[in-house]
Backbone as CSV, one residue per row, in Angstrom:
resi,resn,N_x,N_y,N_z,CA_x,CA_y,CA_z,C_x,C_y,C_z
1,MET,-0.733,11.220,22.220,-2.086,11.247,21.272,-2.317,10.060,20.887
2,ILE,-3.453,9.455,21.333,-3.702,7.949,21.022,-4.215,8.124,19.516
3,LYS,-3.662,7.406,18.674,-3.487,7.150,17.082,-4.336,5.993,16.634
4,VAL,-5.141,5.318,17.155,-5.889,3.912,16.920,-7.129,3.953,17.362
5,ALA,-8.280,3.754,16.819,-9.239,3.326,17.604,-9.449,1.865,17.416
6,THR,-9.342,1.283,16.342,-9.753,-0.082,16.279,-8.466,-0.851,15.824
7,ILE,-8.197,-2.019,16.613,-7.406,-3.148,16.038,-7.790,-4.145,15.517
8,ASP,-7.295,-5.075,14.489,-7.760,-6.034,13.877,-6.581,-7.143,14.528
9,PHE,-7.354,-8.320,15.224,-6.573,-8.985,15.546,-6.933,-10.547,14.825
10,HIS,-5.750,-10.786,14.130,-5.847,-11.928,13.440,-5.357,-13.243,14.345
11,VAL,-6.569,-13.634,14.909,-6.290,-15.050,15.839,-5.829,-16.212,15.255
12,THR,-5.921,-16.368,13.921,-5.912,-17.632,13.271,-5.681,-17.268,11.622
13,SER,-5.207,-18.210,11.123,-4.942,-17.834,9.233,-5.797,-19.087,8.956
14,GLU,-6.471,-20.047,9.592,-7.176,-21.115,9.071,-8.513,-20.318,8.988
15,CYS,-9.150,-21.460,7.503,-10.066,-20.588,6.981,-10.857,-21.506,6.352
16,SER,-12.121,-21.268,6.258,-12.876,-22.585,5.136,-12.961,-22.335,3.577
17,GLN,-12.348,-20.811,3.514,-12.466,-20.095,2.014,-11.139,-20.137,1.729
18,GLU,-11.214,-19.869,0.477,-9.930,-19.429,-0.331,-10.135,-18.518,-1.339
19,CYS,-10.337,-17.208,-0.805,-10.931,-16.072,-1.512,-9.526,-15.767,-2.212
20,PRO,-9.605,-15.614,-3.512,-8.637,-15.204,-4.482,-8.118,-14.041,-4.293
21,TYR,-8.751,-12.940,-3.577,-8.208,-11.678,-3.056,-7.930,-11.241,-1.686
22,CYS,-7.849,-12.638,-0.917,-7.919,-12.421,0.383,-6.282,-12.008,0.841
23,TRP,-6.258,-10.662,1.623,-4.822,-10.333,1.767,-4.991,-10.416,3.485
24,GLY,-5.282,-11.521,4.226,-5.432,-11.776,5.433,-3.916,-12.538,5.775
25,PRO,-3.726,-13.005,6.770,-2.401,-13.811,6.859,-2.671,-15.076,6.558
26,GLN,-1.547,-15.618,5.833,-1.815,-17.441,5.428,-0.595,-17.998,6.143
27,ASP,-1.094,-19.301,6.416,-0.271,-20.279,6.727,0.613,-20.363,8.161
28,PHE,0.067,-19.624,9.310,0.505,-19.881,10.646,-0.146,-20.874,11.413
29,GLU,1.100,-21.816,11.576,0.529,-22.989,11.797,0.531,-22.992,13.196
30,ASN,1.310,-21.999,14.113,1.651,-22.067,15.364,1.048,-20.518,15.885
31,PRO,-0.329,-20.306,16.315,-0.544,-18.758,16.654,-0.438,-18.830,18.040
32,VAL,-0.237,-17.756,18.241,0.061,-17.744,20.008,-1.061,-17.931,20.467
33,ASP,-0.755,-18.745,21.443,-1.839,-19.506,22.547,-2.897,-18.459,23.255
34,THR,-3.320,-19.276,23.941,-4.647,-18.520,24.556,-4.066,-17.489,25.987
35,ALA,-2.897,-17.594,26.816,-2.621,-16.841,27.540,-1.701,-15.528,26.801
36,GLU,-1.234,-15.708,25.785,-0.878,-14.744,24.882,-1.764,-13.755,24.106
37,ALA,-2.850,-14.514,23.919,-3.719,-14.127,23.036,-4.482,-12.996,24.096
38,LEU,-4.681,-13.582,25.251,-5.268,-12.579,26.353,-4.392,-11.375,26.539
39,GLY,-3.234,-11.709,26.795,-2.260,-10.403,26.770,-2.567,-9.334,25.764
40,ILE,-2.546,-10.215,24.718,-2.587,-9.011,23.446,-3.820,-8.336,23.846
41,ILE,-4.980,-8.824,24.025,-6.372,-8.055,24.119,-6.198,-7.074,25.233
42,SER,-5.606,-7.698,26.165,-5.499,-6.470,27.393,-4.425,-5.174,26.911
43,ARG,-3.594,-5.364,26.190,-2.587,-4.700,25.540,-3.370,-3.596,24.595
44,VAL,-4.182,-4.552,23.796,-5.117,-3.593,22.965,-5.841,-2.335,23.566
45,ARG,-6.244,-2.732,24.746,-7.076,-1.910,25.807,-5.896,-0.406,26.159
46,GLU,-4.987,-1.196,26.562,-4.099,-0.266,27.791,-3.135,0.896,26.444
47,VAL,-3.289,0.369,25.157,-2.953,1.564,24.281,-3.906,2.567,23.782
48,GLY,-4.795,2.356,24.402,-6.107,3.107,23.870,-7.364,3.066,22.950
49,ALA,-6.999,1.898,22.402,-8.277,1.653,21.283,-9.197,1.147,21.982
50,THR,-10.163,1.511,21.364,-11.734,1.419,21.789,-12.549,0.157,21.357
51,ARG,-11.807,-0.506,20.130,-12.594,-1.620,19.516,-11.554,-2.602,19.187
52,ILE,-12.011,-3.655,19.470,-10.947,-4.995,18.881,-12.038,-5.664,17.681
53,VAL,-11.377,-6.124,16.612,-11.981,-7.012,15.694,-11.126,-8.288,15.741
54,PHE,-12.136,-9.439,16.032,-11.362,-10.455,15.845,-11.469,-10.996,14.381
55,THR,-10.592,-11.403,13.877,-10.577,-11.744,12.442,-9.844,-12.852,12.328
56,GLY,-9.168,-13.207,10.813,-8.335,-14.487,10.670,-8.080,-14.059,9.159
57,GLY,-8.153,-15.170,8.458,-8.733,-16.345,8.572,-10.022,-16.389,9.309
58,ASP,-10.461,-17.553,9.630,-11.779,-17.381,10.320,-11.731,-17.265,11.794
59,PRO,-11.740,-16.502,12.670,-11.800,-16.767,14.135,-12.549,-17.622,14.611
60,LEU,-13.385,-18.229,14.178,-14.329,-19.165,14.432,-14.021,-20.551,14.696
61,LYS,-12.853,-20.489,13.958,-11.610,-21.657,13.848,-10.914,-21.879,15.275
62,ARG,-10.891,-20.911,16.064,-10.278,-20.996,17.475,-11.088,-21.609,18.188
63,PRO,-10.466,-22.576,18.948,-11.476,-23.429,20.252,-11.533,-22.449,21.233
64,ASP,-10.652,-21.149,21.305,-10.895,-20.338,22.763,-11.365,-19.449,22.112
65,ILE,-12.150,-19.156,21.442,-12.629,-17.754,20.765,-13.697,-17.122,21.777
66,ALA,-14.287,-17.818,22.540,-15.428,-17.493,23.117,-14.683,-16.724,24.320
67,GLU,-13.667,-17.427,24.902,-12.901,-16.940,25.965,-12.169,-15.674,25.598
68,LEU,-11.585,-15.489,24.742,-10.990,-14.277,23.954,-11.895,-13.199,23.751
69,VAL,-13.376,-13.574,23.368,-14.384,-12.371,23.304,-14.865,-12.020,24.465
70,GLY,-14.768,-13.065,25.692,-15.173,-12.395,26.884,-14.412,-11.684,27.869
71,HIS,-13.203,-12.069,27.208,-11.955,-11.012,27.906,-12.245,-9.707,27.692
72,ALA,-12.011,-9.754,26.032,-12.243,-8.139,25.715,-13.394,-7.339,26.383
73,ARG,-14.481,-8.090,26.167,-15.726,-7.351,26.812,-15.746,-6.908,28.230
74,ALA,-14.812,-8.037,29.049,-15.006,-7.680,30.359,-14.195,-6.550,30.640
75,ILE,-12.976,-6.260,30.127,-12.068,-5.188,30.077,-12.365,-3.635,29.440
76,GLY,-13.894,-3.911,28.732,-14.221,-2.693,28.392,-14.076,-2.405,26.891
77,LEU,-13.953,-3.316,26.043,-13.700,-3.259,24.519,-14.840,-3.086,24.093
78,GLU,-15.267,-2.504,23.054,-16.029,-3.157,21.873,-15.811,-4.310,21.221
79,VAL,-16.513,-5.248,20.704,-16.151,-6.176,20.361,-16.664,-6.691,18.897
80,ALA,-15.892,-6.527,17.743,-16.246,-7.200,16.514,-15.949,-8.497,16.158
81,LEU,-16.556,-9.123,15.440,-16.073,-10.247,14.809,-16.572,-10.443,13.223
82,SER,-15.374,-10.906,12.880,-15.259,-10.967,11.143,-15.185,-12.347,10.746
83,THR,-16.024,-12.986,10.248,-16.486,-14.245,9.700,-16.942,-14.398,8.674
84,THR,-16.372,-15.596,8.115,-16.973,-16.373,6.910,-18.291,-16.459,7.113
85,GLY,-18.862,-16.901,7.868,-20.320,-17.248,8.161,-20.662,-18.469,8.356
86,ASP,-19.783,-19.352,7.652,-20.066,-20.701,7.698,-19.729,-21.588,8.615
87,GLN,-19.199,-20.753,10.063,-18.826,-21.572,11.021,-19.671,-20.661,12.225
88,LEU,-20.755,-20.043,11.648,-21.419,-19.304,12.649,-22.725,-20.176,13.523
89,THR,-22.886,-20.595,14.492,-23.718,-21.243,15.115,-24.753,-20.640,16.095
90,ARG,-26.091,-21.225,16.216,-27.034,-20.664,17.267,-26.224,-21.021,18.743
91,GLU,-25.648,-22.159,18.787,-25.056,-22.317,19.956,-23.806,-21.237,20.735
92,LEU,-23.131,-20.959,19.557,-22.155,-19.808,19.756,-22.909,-18.471,19.942
93,LEU,-23.909,-18.249,19.295,-24.270,-16.827,19.400,-24.982,-16.721,20.786
94,GLU,-25.737,-18.192,21.407,-26.301,-18.121,22.778,-25.296,-17.869,23.954
95,ARG,-24.239,-18.116,23.363,-22.894,-18.509,24.527,-22.234,-16.971,24.727
96,VAL,-21.968,-16.371,23.380,-21.348,-15.369,23.559,-22.039,-13.761,22.928
97,GLY,-23.143,-14.215,22.505,-23.826,-13.114,21.429,-23.928,-11.715,22.504
98,PRO,-24.312,-11.740,23.664,-24.534,-10.518,24.481,-22.998,-9.910,24.603
99,GLU,-21.853,-10.767,24.564,-20.850,-9.743,24.288,-20.102,-9.387,22.959
100,ILE,-20.822,-9.194,22.021,-20.368,-8.958,20.957,-21.065,-7.926,20.190
101,ASP,-20.707,-6.795,19.714,-21.512,-5.778,19.037,-21.589,-5.389,17.949
102,LEU,-20.871,-6.323,17.071,-21.115,-6.279,15.647,-20.482,-7.720,15.149
103,ILE,-21.225,-8.097,14.046,-20.515,-9.350,13.265,-20.478,-9.227,11.884
104,SER,-19.545,-9.325,11.357,-19.162,-9.090,9.846,-19.156,-10.191,9.175
105,LEU,-19.795,-10.173,7.872,-20.234,-11.458,7.018,-20.113,-11.086,5.347
106,PRO,-18.933,-11.819,4.530,-18.829,-11.514,3.595,-19.749,-12.098,2.360
107,LEU,-20.190,-11.470,1.489,-20.955,-11.971,0.563,-20.722,-11.220,-1.027
108,ASP,-20.326,-12.246,-1.578,-19.700,-12.096,-2.893,-20.684,-11.973,-4.146
109,GLY,-21.665,-12.751,-3.796,-23.142,-12.361,-5.050,-24.429,-12.624,-4.294
110,SER,-24.990,-12.136,-5.195,-26.838,-12.483,-4.573,-27.475,-13.684,-4.616
111,THR,-26.600,-14.177,-5.359,-26.936,-15.865,-5.859,-25.824,-16.745,-5.522
112,GLU,-25.880,-18.052,-5.307,-24.911,-18.927,-5.403,-24.121,-19.296,-6.355
113,GLU,-24.568,-18.935,-7.647,-24.091,-18.878,-8.785,-22.706,-17.901,-8.821
114,VAL,-23.308,-16.804,-8.392,-22.292,-15.446,-8.487,-21.409,-15.537,-7.594
115,ASN,-22.016,-15.994,-6.362,-21.148,-16.208,-5.085,-19.823,-16.932,-5.029
116,ARG,-20.120,-17.930,-5.638,-19.209,-19.205,-5.800,-18.063,-19.119,-6.724
117,ARG,-18.365,-17.883,-7.452,-16.895,-17.774,-8.354,-15.818,-17.540,-7.500
118,THR,-16.020,-16.917,-6.352,-15.009,-16.520,-5.377,-15.033,-17.013,-3.914
119,LYS,-16.157,-17.820,-3.646,-16.065,-18.243,-2.709,-16.517,-20.241,-2.784
120,GLU,-16.517,-20.809,-1.772,-16.438,-22.499,-1.820,-18.219,-22.408,-2.018
121,GLU,-18.215,-23.528,-2.692,-19.900,-23.887,-2.903,-20.800,-24.050,-1.689
122,GLY,-21.864,-23.507,-1.434,-22.505,-23.631,-0.415,-22.427,-22.405,0.616
123,HIS,-21.337,-21.705,0.488,-21.074,-20.317,1.279,-22.479,-19.603,1.109
124,PHE,-22.801,-19.078,-0.032,-24.013,-18.082,-0.092,-25.131,-18.759,0.872
125,THR,-25.421,-19.824,0.870,-26.682,-20.667,1.756,-26.566,-20.728,3.265
126,ALA,-24.817,-20.481,3.375,-24.525,-20.529,4.963,-24.732,-19.241,5.311
127,VAL,-24.422,-18.134,4.663,-24.515,-16.521,5.183,-25.881,-16.206,5.282
128,LEU,-26.516,-16.810,4.337,-28.036,-16.423,4.681,-28.548,-16.972,6.233
129,GLN,-27.937,-18.336,6.259,-28.256,-19.087,7.406,-28.109,-18.096,8.533
130,ALA,-26.703,-17.577,8.624,-26.067,-17.031,9.628,-27.016,-15.739,9.640
131,LEU,-27.399,-15.032,8.795,-28.205,-13.748,8.868,-29.597,-13.817,9.480
132,GLU,-30.059,-15.323,9.095,-31.200,-15.734,10.014,-30.952,-15.902,11.339
133,LEU,-30.021,-16.388,11.703,-29.579,-16.650,13.126,-29.385,-15.405,13.943
134,LEU,-28.711,-14.697,13.211,-28.727,-12.950,13.740,-30.056,-12.410,14.153
135,ARG,-31.062,-12.665,13.694,-32.332,-11.998,13.964,-32.681,-12.311,15.149
136,ALA,-32.317,-13.452,16.005,-32.684,-13.479,17.340,-31.772,-13.173,18.104
137,HIS,-30.667,-12.160,17.591,-29.835,-11.194,18.666,-29.935,-9.812,18.004
138,PRO,-30.917,-9.193,18.248,-30.865,-7.891,17.570,-30.238,-6.634,18.169
139,GLN,-29.392,-7.240,19.295,-28.219,-5.985,20.064,-27.195,-6.494,19.182
140,ILE,-26.793,-7.107,18.523,-25.509,-7.331,17.569,-25.592,-6.565,16.073
141,ASP,-25.132,-5.537,16.015,-25.194,-5.021,14.276,-24.644,-5.898,13.425
142,VAL,-24.950,-5.734,12.338,-24.836,-6.590,11.287,-24.096,-5.809,9.972
143,LYS,-22.688,-6.334,9.752,-22.212,-5.857,8.751,-21.772,-6.579,7.556
144,VAL,-22.510,-6.667,6.449,-22.604,-7.293,5.303,-21.629,-6.793,4.270
145,CYS,-20.347,-7.698,3.787,-18.919,-6.742,3.168,-18.975,-7.537,2.081
146,THR,-18.836,-6.908,0.704,-18.419,-7.322,-0.628,-17.221,-6.502,-1.157
147,PRO,-16.420,-7.795,-1.176,-15.289,-7.011,-2.338,-15.658,-6.916,-3.924
148,VAL,-15.424,-5.931,-4.428,-15.811,-6.005,-5.759,-14.698,-6.351,-6.671
149,THR,-14.862,-7.490,-7.603,-14.074,-7.804,-8.593,-14.967,-7.800,-9.805
150,ARG,-13.973,-8.088,-10.812,-14.489,-8.609,-12.404,-15.746,-9.666,-12.257
151,HIS,-15.737,-10.596,-11.116,-16.419,-11.702,-11.230,-17.740,-11.391,-10.738
152,ASN,-18.063,-10.011,-9.983,-19.604,-9.356,-9.321,-19.516,-8.293,-9.565
153,LEU,-18.804,-7.436,-10.275,-19.286,-5.963,-10.355,-20.917,-5.783,-10.756
154,THR,-21.339,-6.302,-11.768,-22.616,-6.009,-12.328,-23.438,-6.742,-11.245
155,ASP,-23.381,-7.719,-10.155,-24.123,-8.066,-9.517,-24.290,-7.112,-8.052
156,VAL,-23.516,-5.957,-7.908,-23.528,-5.500,-6.628,-25.033,-4.843,-6.297
157,PRO,-25.615,-4.442,-7.371,-26.828,-3.803,-6.736,-27.924,-4.885,-6.435
158,ASP,-27.520,-6.039,-7.078,-28.436,-7.050,-6.539,-28.327,-7.582,-5.077
159,ILE,-26.728,-7.591,-4.907,-26.219,-7.689,-3.234,-27.064,-6.743,-2.586
160,LEU,-26.923,-5.595,-2.619,-27.530,-4.672,-1.998,-28.922,-4.702,-2.003
161,ARG,-29.681,-4.828,-2.893,-31.145,-5.187,-2.611,-31.485,-6.359,-1.450
162,LEU,-30.595,-7.625,-1.706,-30.436,-8.745,-0.727,-30.604,-7.946,0.795
163,VAL,-29.680,-7.057,0.864,-29.171,-6.643,2.157,-30.132,-5.889,2.610
164,GLU,-30.903,-4.847,1.760,-32.092,-4.093,2.261,-33.126,-4.555,2.396
165,ASP,-33.102,-5.993,1.970,-34.417,-6.796,2.605,-34.310,-7.274,3.789
166,TYR,-32.924,-7.789,3.821,-32.766,-8.309,4.979,-32.769,-7.348,6.163
167,ALA,-32.397,-6.019,6.103,-32.594,-5.007,7.177,-33.997,-4.912,7.476
168,GLU,-34.963,-4.873,6.538,-36.355,-4.778,6.965,-36.779,-5.661,7.685
169,ARG,-35.935,-6.813,8.010,-36.637,-8.256,8.632,-36.200,-8.355,10.095
170,THR,-35.266,-7.307,10.224,-34.539,-7.652,11.796,-34.525,-5.868,12.577
171,GLU,-34.603,-6.222,13.827,-34.172,-4.999,14.662,-32.597,-4.531,14.490
172,ALA,-31.933,-5.376,14.011,-30.622,-4.925,14.357,-30.201,-3.496,13.258
173,ARG,-29.110,-3.155,13.542,-28.363,-1.962,12.652,-28.173,-2.983,11.455
174,VAL,-28.121,-2.544,10.185,-27.392,-2.976,9.256,-26.837,-2.410,7.998
175,PHE,-25.322,-2.420,7.892,-24.536,-1.763,7.195,-24.234,-2.646,5.906
176,TYR,-23.431,-2.055,5.165,-23.259,-2.606,3.985,-21.818,-1.839,3.517
177,ASN,-20.946,-2.771,3.494,-19.594,-2.178,2.962,-19.128,-2.675,1.775
178,ILE,-18.774,-1.939,0.651,-18.777,-2.177,-0.452,-17.154,-1.751,-0.892
179,PHE,-16.183,-2.977,-1.055,-14.710,-2.690,-1.079,-14.041,-2.971,-2.849
180,GLN,-13.347,-1.989,-3.155,-12.704,-2.042,-4.240,-11.696,-3.223,-4.049
181,ALA,-11.753,-4.623,-4.424,-10.866,-5.565,-4.221,-9.336,-5.266,-4.226
182,PHE,-8.476,-4.935,-3.156,-7.103,-4.330,-3.099,-5.818,-5.094,-3.568
183,PRO,-5.090,-4.726,-4.329,-4.088,-5.671,-5.183,-3.014,-6.054,-3.875
184,ARG,-3.467,-6.770,-2.751,-2.253,-7.019,-1.656,-2.599,-8.435,-1.283
185,ALA,-1.340,-9.232,-1.143,-1.875,-10.731,-0.712,-0.794,-11.209,-0.614
186,MET,-0.648,-12.369,0.448,0.694,-13.012,0.730,0.834,-14.386,-0.089
187,PHE,0.263,-14.332,-1.481,0.535,-15.335,-2.270,0.403,-14.763,-3.665
188,GLU,0.941,-15.536,-4.618,0.576,-15.228,-6.219,-0.760,-14.972,-6.241
189,VAL,-1.052,-13.816,-7.096,-2.269,-13.318,-7.737,-2.394,-13.016,-8.916
190,GLU,-3.245,-13.327,-9.925,-3.239,-12.773,-11.283,-4.337,-11.623,-11.053
191,TRP,-4.054,-10.656,-10.867,-4.813,-9.374,-10.602,-5.604,-9.017,-11.569
192,ALA,-4.945,-8.968,-12.854,-5.493,-8.567,-13.951,-7.182,-9.045,-14.288
193,GLU,-7.070,-10.454,-13.628,-8.400,-11.343,-13.757,-9.543,-10.804,-12.574
194,LEU,-8.961,-10.125,-11.607,-9.769,-9.854,-10.756,-10.344,-8.222,-10.532
195,LEU,-9.159,-7.273,-10.528,-9.598,-6.125,-10.095,-10.384,-5.304,-11.099
196,VAL,-11.130,-4.476,-10.526,-11.858,-3.391,-11.397,-11.018,-2.284,-11.189
197,SER,-11.418,-1.479,-12.102,-10.396,-0.074,-12.248,-11.330,1.052,-11.425
198,ASP,-10.354,2.179,-11.076,-11.110,3.201,-10.451,-12.207,3.589,-10.887
199,GLU,-12.045,3.602,-12.297,-13.310,4.360,-13.051,-14.712,3.659,-12.920
200,GLU,-14.619,2.336,-12.653,-15.668,1.382,-12.914,-16.257,1.328,-11.425
201,PHE,-15.161,1.704,-10.520,-15.861,1.347,-9.295,-16.445,2.670,-8.487
202,ALA,-15.865,4.063,-9.190,-16.437,5.309,-9.106,-17.563,5.254,-9.722
203,GLU,-18.035,4.656,-10.826,-19.283,4.495,-11.730,-20.212,3.524,-10.701
204,LEU,-19.837,2.752,-10.151,-20.734,2.008,-9.548,-20.970,2.613,-8.282
205,GLU,-20.378,3.446,-7.575,-20.738,4.285,-6.462,-21.862,5.345,-6.825
206,ARG,-21.252,6.012,-8.239,-22.325,6.796,-8.722,-23.660,6.578,-8.855
207,ARG,-23.636,5.157,-9.044,-25.064,4.684,-9.228,-26.067,4.290,-8.330
208,LEU,-25.370,3.878,-7.121,-25.873,3.476,-5.527,-26.106,4.562,-4.876
209,GLN,-25.097,5.326,-4.811,-25.059,6.482,-3.620,-26.071,7.016,-3.565
210,GLY,-27.013,6.910,-2.330,-27.963,8.142,-2.247,-29.313,7.115,-2.272
211,THR,-29.184,5.968,-2.812,-30.628,5.381,-3.229,-31.243,4.058,-2.070
212,ALA,-29.893,3.788,-1.473,-30.164,2.775,-0.614,-30.816,2.481,0.918
213,ARG,-31.399,1.860,1.015,-32.441,1.950,2.471,-31.436,1.428,3.601
214,VAL,-30.213,1.265,3.329,-29.406,1.117,4.307,-28.171,1.860,4.265
215,ARG,-27.246,1.780,5.536,-26.043,2.570,5.275,-25.344,1.820,4.476
216,VAL,-24.748,2.639,3.447,-23.626,1.986,2.613,-22.448,2.388,2.473
217,ASN,-21.159,2.167,2.932,-19.809,2.683,2.736,-19.190,2.061,1.633
218,PHE,-18.651,3.057,0.652,-17.750,2.425,-0.311,-16.489,2.606,-0.141
219,LEU,-15.690,1.811,-0.051,-14.218,1.751,0.137,-13.416,1.554,-1.065
220,ASP,-12.482,2.475,-1.924,-11.740,2.392,-2.782,-10.255,2.102,-2.384
221,HIS,-9.589,2.260,-3.028,-8.203,1.643,-3.123,-7.461,2.898,-2.137
222,SER,-7.679,4.016,-2.232,-7.096,5.317,-1.355,-7.902,5.231,-0.217
223,THR,-8.955,4.719,0.025,-9.431,4.837,1.099,-9.038,3.661,1.880
224,LEU,-8.848,2.444,1.440,-8.556,1.336,2.096,-6.650,0.902,2.525
225,ASP,-5.971,1.954,1.766,-4.598,1.846,2.141,-4.165,2.412,3.240
226,ARG,-3.341,2.004,4.240,-2.926,2.565,5.433,-3.973,2.575,6.499
227,LEU,-4.833,2.050,6.322,-6.222,2.397,7.078,-6.318,1.117,8.317
228,TYR,-5.754,-0.146,8.376,-5.545,-0.755,9.324,-4.639,-1.039,9.947
229,VAL,-4.448,-1.297,11.252,-3.485,-1.601,12.003,-3.998,-3.140,12.677
230,MET,-3.033,-3.924,12.621,-3.272,-5.686,12.504,-2.409,-6.404,13.471
231,ILE,-2.569,-7.410,14.231,-1.905,-8.059,14.765,-2.285,-9.427,14.300
232,PHE,-1.089,-9.844,13.838,-0.753,-11.121,13.056,-1.044,-12.513,13.990
233,PRO,-1.112,-13.713,13.997,-1.625,-14.798,14.555,-0.194,-15.077,15.477
234,ASP,1.115,-14.453,14.778,2.087,-14.891,15.665,2.395,-13.415,16.755
235,GLY,1.456,-12.842,16.402,1.633,-11.876,17.851,2.270,-10.512,17.180
236,ARG,2.658,-10.504,15.931,3.316,-9.435,15.562,2.370,-8.426,14.919
237,LEU,2.661,-7.053,15.358,2.366,-5.938,14.557,2.333,-5.782,13.240
238,VAL,1.510,-5.373,12.406,1.388,-5.411,11.060,0.559,-4.090,10.404
239,VAL,1.416,-3.180,9.651,0.462,-1.981,9.285,0.880,-2.308,7.736
240,PRO,-0.280,-2.767,6.976,-0.328,-2.900,5.592,-0.036,-1.284,4.870
241,CYS,0.484,-1.135,3.853,0.948,-0.090,3.340,1.043,-0.381,1.624
242,GLY,0.226,0.290,0.804,0.326,-0.276,-0.550,0.291,-1.748,-0.735
243,ARG,1.063,-2.617,-1.523,1.181,-3.679,-1.541,2.038,-4.387,-0.438
244,GLU,2.646,-4.106,0.277,3.360,-4.545,1.622,2.494,-4.944,2.817
245,PHE,3.107,-5.681,3.502,3.017,-6.280,4.686,3.934,-5.458,5.625
246,ARG,3.741,-4.586,6.453,5.273,-3.852,7.074,5.036,-4.282,8.655
247,SER,5.762,-5.101,9.014,5.667,-5.543,10.510,6.717,-4.758,11.171
248,TYR,6.091,-4.742,12.611,7.138,-3.804,13.365,7.266,-4.667,14.642
249,GLY,7.548,-5.811,14.766,7.677,-6.919,15.792,6.501,-7.257,16.678
250,ARG,6.811,-7.914,17.889,5.759,-8.369,18.580,5.169,-7.547,19.424
251,PHE,3.872,-7.173,19.150,3.005,-6.253,19.750,3.143,-6.089,21.175
252,LEU,3.439,-7.265,22.003,3.405,-7.089,23.472,4.700,-6.521,23.673
253,ASP,5.582,-6.316,22.550,6.973,-5.920,22.831,6.995,-4.238,22.613
254,ILE,6.192,-3.731,22.218,6.087,-2.213,21.665,5.801,-1.521,22.738
255,LYS,6.609,-0.514,22.905,6.389,0.436,24.377,5.847,1.443,23.886
256,GLU,6.215,2.314,22.901,5.195,3.586,22.455,4.863,3.091,20.791
257,LEU,3.538,2.663,20.937,2.728,2.511,19.956,2.296,3.415,18.896
258,ASP,2.419,4.833,19.439,2.123,6.120,18.360,3.162,6.122,17.563
259,ALA,4.500,6.012,18.557,5.761,6.243,17.861,5.994,5.388,16.292
260,VAL,5.597,4.380,16.265,5.784,3.159,15.658,4.663,3.184,14.340
261,LEU,3.155,3.660,14.770,2.186,4.100,13.693,2.821,5.217,13.250
262,GLU,3.575,6.292,13.874,4.044,7.532,12.597,4.642,7.097,11.862
263,ARG,6.017,6.003,12.319,7.014,5.678,11.460,6.343,4.576,10.615
264,SER,5.032,4.109,10.503,4.554,3.252,9.613,3.775,3.569,8.521
265,ARG,3.561,5.044,8.433,2.737,6.039,7.617,1.384,5.577,7.665
266,PHE,0.851,5.186,8.677,-0.312,4.840,9.073,-1.175,6.094,9.051
267,ASP,-2.403,5.954,8.635,-3.128,7.381,8.162,-4.334,7.486,9.397
268,TRP,-3.698,7.994,10.646,-4.769,7.662,11.640,-6.030,8.732,11.319
269,GLU,-5.762,9.700,10.780,-6.784,10.712,10.785,-7.910,9.995,9.934
270,LYS,-7.945,8.921,8.887,-8.551,8.519,7.969,-9.076,7.751,8.756
271,HIS,-8.320,6.494,9.694,-8.782,5.479,10.389,-9.643,6.102,11.417
272,PHE,-9.514,7.611,12.077,-10.613,7.556,12.935,-11.904,8.021,12.127
273,ARG,-11.587,8.650,11.118,-13.106,9.182,10.377,-13.628,7.865,10.050
274,HIS,-13.476,6.689,9.539,-13.866,5.514,9.431,-14.348,4.813,10.702
275,SER,-13.559,4.876,11.683,-13.868,3.865,13.025,-15.259,4.533,13.423
276,ARG,-15.701,6.122,13.461,-16.315,6.841,14.065,-17.905,6.014,13.586
277,GLY,-17.992,5.636,12.430,-19.269,5.092,11.554,-19.828,3.799,12.333
278,TRP,-18.951,3.177,13.150,-19.383,2.168,13.682,-19.269,2.000,15.210
279,ALA,-19.585,3.262,15.807,-19.631,3.205,17.458,-20.884,2.512,17.968
280,LYS,-20.738,1.827,19.027,-21.421,0.965,19.462,-22.796,1.927,19.942
281,ARG,-24.065,1.572,20.100,-25.298,1.769,20.849,-25.005,2.009,22.408
282,THR,-26.039,2.545,22.824,-25.775,2.371,24.294,-26.560,1.446,24.669
283,ARG,-26.020,0.343,25.625,-26.426,-0.982,25.774,-27.512,-0.866,26.796
């Protein structure tokens, strides 16, 4: 039985941002080369996954990202791109836009002042510019993501309104994911300064649920845990569990992925429920 629909391929750890809550891979100076990356993508299809998410770091930091995206599309995978937004260009979208099903962009505030509490200065403007570029490519679904922290808890309703206003100006499908920042990272973090409580996040959900003009997904700690299957820049399979990054060796060396996922305590039923919401439209 196939137990994974979506695999996140962290093709690099390079990033223009230094988000204090980031639980992506850090400091991989020698990620897999293009040939191995293409092999990993082919293997993702072979194990029965239907979607690959190119992420990082920022996947647009890889000079071969267009080749990787093109290969994934050519072998029948649904393709998503999770990027910081400040690397997205008109030229890239014209080149590979037709091969991408969804682009995910982070937004930590409804204004530059709030956003720069956890992002680099200028990131807010860069994301707005990226959203405008995407209006010329309505076949690409757009997902805006906000990790909720102590820095932006009260601002989330205003971010939602910004997303709603954008959705009214584009023909693309627009989603908004609201995450409870998860206490997992590959570096030291003062979590007490960042994390909102379960009660605070639940109250935020109660306030916003059912009022939005776009589809909103609330992902609390229990939802986020054991939800993802990740391939790190060095080609290792990683399944996060709690605060741990559990590694199961090189993805290309794994013969029975379902058995590994069973051993990892990956919650495949929750994973499939979550994945169904991003099914691509008929092209």
